[in-house]
C-alpha positions in Angstrom: -10.3 11.2 55.0 -7.5 9.4 53.1 -5.3 11.5 50.9 -5.2 10.5 47.2 -1.5 9.7 47.3 -2.0 7.5 50.4 -4.9 5.7 48.7 -2.8 5.1 45.6 0.1 3.8 47.7 -2.2 1.5 49.6 -3.6 0.2 46.3 -0.2 -0.5 44.8 1.0 -2.2 47.9 -1.1 -5.2 46.9 1.1 -7.3 44.6 -1.9 -8.3 42.3 -2.7 -4.6 41.7 1.0 -3.7 41.2 1.3 -6.5 38.6 -2.0 -5.5 36.9 -0.8 -1.9 36.5 2.6 -2.9 35.2 1.2 -5.3 32.6 -1.9 -3.2 31.7 0.1 0.1 31.1 2.4 -1.3 28.5 -0.3 -3.5 26.8 -2.4 -0.3 26.6 0.5 1.7 25.2 0.9 -1.0 22.4 -2.9 -1.2 21.8 -3.2 2.6 21.5 -0.4 2.8 18.8 -1.4 -0.2 16.9 -5.1 0.6 17.1 -4.5 4.1 15.5 -3.1 2.5 12.4 -5.9 -0.2 12.4 -8.4 2.6 12.1 -6.4 4.7 9.5 -5.7 1.6 7.4 -9.4 0.4 7.6 -8.3 -2.8 9.2 -10.4 -2.8 12.4 -12.0 -6.1 11.3 -8.5 -7.6 11.3 -8.4 -6.8 15.1 -11.8 -8.4 15.5 -10.8 -11.5 13.7 -7.5 -11.9 15.8 -9.5 -11.6 19.0 -11.3 -14.7 18.0 -8.1 -16.3 16.9 -6.7 -15.7 20.5 -9.5 -17.6 22.0 -9.2 -20.4 19.5 -5.5 -20.6 20.0 -5.9 -20.7 23.8 -8.4 -23.5 23.5 -6.0 -25.4 21.2 -3.3 -25.0 23.7 -5.4 -26.3 26.5 -6.8 -29.2 24.4 -3.3 -30.5 23.6 -2.0 -29.9 27.0 0.0 -26.8 26.3 -0.5 -23.5 28.2 -3.3 -21.2 27.0 -0.8 -18.3 26.7 1.5 -20.2 24.4 -1.5 -21.4 22.3 -3.0 -18.0 21.8 0.4 -16.3 21.1 1.4 -18.7 18.4 -2.1 -18.7 16.9 -2.4 -14.9 16.7 1.0 -14.5 15.1 0.6 -17.3 12.5 -2.9 -16.2 11.5 -1.8 -12.5 11.4 1.1 -13.4 9.0 -1.2 -15.7 7.0 -3.6 -12.7 6.5 -0.7 -10.8 5.0 0.1 -13.6 2.6 -3.5 -13.7 1.4 -3.9 -10.0 1.1 -2.5 -7.6 -1.5 0.8 -6.2 -0.5 0.5 -7.5 3.1 -2.9 -5.7 3.5 -5.8 -8.2 3.6 -9.3 -7.1 2.6 -12.6 -7.9 4.2 -13.2 -11.0 2.0 -9.9 -12.5 3.1 -10.4 -11.6 6.8 -14.1 -12.9 6.6 -12.9 -16.2 5.2 -10.2 -16.7 7.8 -12.7 -15.5 10.5 -15.1 -18.2 9.6 -12.4 -20.9 9.5 -11.1 -19.9 12.9 -14.5 -20.0 14.5 -14.9 -23.5 13.1 -11.6 -24.5 14.6 -12.7 -22.9 18.0 -15.7 -25.2 18.1 -13.5 -28.2 17.5 -11.0 -27.3 20.2 -13.7 -26.3 22.7 -15.2 -29.8 22.2 -11.8 -31.5 22.6 -11.0 -29.4 25.7 -14.3 -30.0 27.5 -14.3 -33.8 26.8 -10.6 -34.4 27.6 -9.2 -31.8 29.9 -12.0 -29.7 31.4 -11.5 -31.2 34.9 -7.9 -30.0 35.0 -8.5 -26.3 34.5 -12.1 -25.4 34.3 -11.8 -21.7 34.5 -9.0 -21.2 31.9 -11.5 -20.7 29.1 -13.5 -18.0 31.1 -10.1 -16.3 31.9 -9.2 -16.1 28.2 -12.6 -14.8 27.2 -12.9 -12.0 29.9 -9.3 -11.4 30.9 -7.4 -12.2 34.1 -5.2 -9.1 34.6 -5.7 -9.2 38.4 -4.4 -12.9 38.5 -0.9 -12.2 36.9 2.1 -13.1 38.9 5.3 -11.1 38.8 6.9 -13.2 36.0 3.8 -13.0 33.8 3.4 -9.3 34.3 7.0 -8.6 33.5 6.9 -10.5 30.3 3.6 -8.9 29.3 5.1 -5.5 30.0 8.3 -6.2 28.0 6.3 -7.4 25.0 4.1 -4.4 25.2 7.1 -2.1 25.3 8.7 -3.8 22.4 5.6 -3.5 20.3 5.2 0.2 21.2 8.8 1.0 20.4 8.6 -0.9 17.1 5.5 1.0 16.2 7.0 4.3 16.9 10.1 3.3 14.7 7.7 2.3 11.8 5.2 5.2 12.3 6.3 7.5 9.5 6.8 5.1 6.7 3.8 3.1 7.7 1.6 6.2 7.7 2.9 7.2 4.3 2.0 3.6 2.9 -1.4 4.0 4.6 -2.2 7.3 3.0 -1.1 6.5 -0.6 0.1 2.9 -1.1 1.0 3.3 -4.8 3.0 6.6 -4.3 4.8 5.1 -1.2 5.8 2.0 -3.3 7.0 4.3 -6.1 9.1 6.2 -3.6 10.9 3.1 -2.5 8.9 2.4 0.7 8.8 -1.4 1.3 5.0 -1.4 1.5 4.6 -5.2 1.6 7.2 -5.7 4.3 5.6 -3.0 6.3 2.2 -4.7 5.9 3.6 -8.0 7.3 5.4 -6.3 10.1 2.3 -4.4 11.1 0.1 -7.5 11.1 2.7 -9.2 13.3 2.5 -6.4 15.7 -1.3 -6.6 15.7 -1.1 -10.3 16.4 1.3 -9.7 19.4 -0.8 -7.0 20.8 -4.0 -9.0 20.5 -2.3 -12.0 22.3 -1.1 -9.7 25.2 -4.3 -7.8 25.4 -6.2 -11.0 26.1 -4.7 -10.9 29.6 -6.1 -7.4 30.3 -9.5 -7.3 28.7 -10.1 -10.8 27.4 -10.5 -12.1 23.9 -14.1 -10.9 23.6 -13.1 -7.3 24.4 -9.8 -6.8 22.7 -11.4 -4.9 19.8 -12.6 -2.2 22.3 -9.0 -1.5 23.5 -7.7 -1.4 20.0 -10.3 0.6 18.3 -12.0 2.8 20.9 -9.0 5.1 21.9 -7.9 5.4 18.3 -11.4 6.4 17.2 -11.5 9.1 19.8 -8.0 10.3 18.9 -9.0 10.7 15.3 -11.8 12.9 16.3 -9.7 15.0 18.6 -6.8 15.8 16.2 -6.2 15.6 12.4 -2.4 15.7 12.7 -1.2 12.1 12.5 1.6 12.0 15.0 -0.4 14.0 17.6 -3.4 11.7 17.1 -1.1 8.6 17.6 0.1 10.0 20.9 -3.5 10.8 22.0 -4.6 7.3 21.1 -1.9 5.8 23.3 -2.6 8.3 26.1 -6.3 7.4 26.1 -5.7 3.7 26.1 -3.2 3.9 29.1 -5.5 6.3 31.0 -8.4 4.0 30.4 -6.5 1.1 31.9 -5.3 3.2 34.9 -8.8 4.5 35.7 -10.5 1.2 35.0 -8.1 -0.8 37.3 -8.6 1.9 40.0 -12.4 1.7 39.7 -12.3 -2.1 39.9 -10.2 -1.9 43.0 -12.5 0.6 44.7 -15.6 -1.5 43.7 -14.5 -5.1 44.1 -17.6 -6.5 42.2 -16.7 -4.5 39.1 -14.8 -6.5 36.5 -11.5 -4.8 35.4 -12.2 -5.6 31.7 -15.6 -3.9 31.9 -14.1 -0.9 33.8 -11.4 -0.3 31.3 -13.6 -0.4 28.3 -16.3 1.7 30.0 -13.8 4.5 30.6 -12.5 4.2 27.0 -16.1 4.3 25.6 -16.9 7.4 27.7 -13.8 9.1 26.4 -14.9 8.2 22.8 -18.4 9.5 23.4 -17.0 12.8 24.8 -14.5 13.2 21.9 -17.3 12.6 19.4 -19.3 15.3 21.1 -16.4 17.8 21.2 -15.7 17.0 17.5 -19.3 17.6 16.5 -19.4 20.9 18.3 -16.1 22.1 16.9 -17.0 21.2 13.3 -20.6 22.5 13.4 -21.0 24.9 10.6 -17.5 24.1 9.3 -17.8 21.1 7.1 -14.5 19.3 6.3 -13.5 19.2 2.7 -10.5 17.1 2.1 -8.1 18.3 -0.7 -4.8 17.5 -2.2 -3.3 20.4 -0.1 -4.4 18.6 3.1 -2.6 15.4 2.1 0.5 17.5 1.2 0.5 19.2 4.6 0.3 15.8 6.2 3.3 14.4 4.3 5.2 17.5 5.0 4.4 17.1 8.7 5.8 13.5 8.4 8.9 14.8 6.6 8.1 12.1 4.0 6.8 14.3 1.1 8.0 17.8 1.8 8.6 19.9 -1.3 8.5 16.7 -3.5 4.7 16.5 -3.2 3.2 18.1 -6.3 1.2 21.2 -5.7 -2.1 20.7 -7.6 -3.8 23.7 -6.1 -5.6 26.0 -8.7 -3.2 28.6 -10.4 -4.2 31.9 -11.9 -4.4 31.9 -15.7 -1.3 33.1 -17.6 -2.5 36.2 -19.7 0.1 35.4 -22.4 -1.6 32.1 -23.2 -4.9 33.8 -24.0 -3.6 35.5 -27.0 
């Protein structure tokens, strides 16, 4: 019987698996951190829209003789920033996202037609790779670039976590306190665009939303503390990629994108069950004191957050 460490060493001795783990780990780290704020800010639809932008951008690149990677990277960044311009304070609503979504899908049909009529013979599998991911086909250079971008996105998200969470919880108060809400909104959308572009390599354009939203949804159910939930979301995303890639290696006919999202979905279902059992008979009642505790935990509100809890009546005022 092969020892677990020997099996792991054998798996990572294959260059395609080592490259997949390198790229997948840091993309998942970025997706877990970005996805948590997508869920908290109610912008999950943005991630869905950018997944379609990634496919449209890749098709545009292929149609005009540019690499699919360059096309989807430029498209996701530009559209993400355009959503910020159209939204209030860099935070687009569903109407804006839906309008851009429809426009992008129309462009996707156009570029697909151009690609299939002009250049389909040159690279017939490129469109399929963009849709469903090609993490097992990355070479050393592409894996390294993907890992560096993922690490940079993750580090930036950690640097912005506290003010971004403050702006997420109460935009008006954050702006009054001097937090650059609009700039944070643009920065966050740019990071979402970068993450969507890089995640295309791992799970494909059709399944990006699963890697962005599922680990974050599980983390929210496991912890009400923002910074702890942020770490849990990143951990679930990275763990899902590790387990999914291992399962795909053990069962060669199992697509890695399916394996990754199957693991993430299973964790989400388990987290939902644990949360339901924990909260049975103890309904959650949000209050001002809960928000104050969260701000104090972030060291953004502290004692400056007004205490609006009920106070006993002053006997002297009743006379």
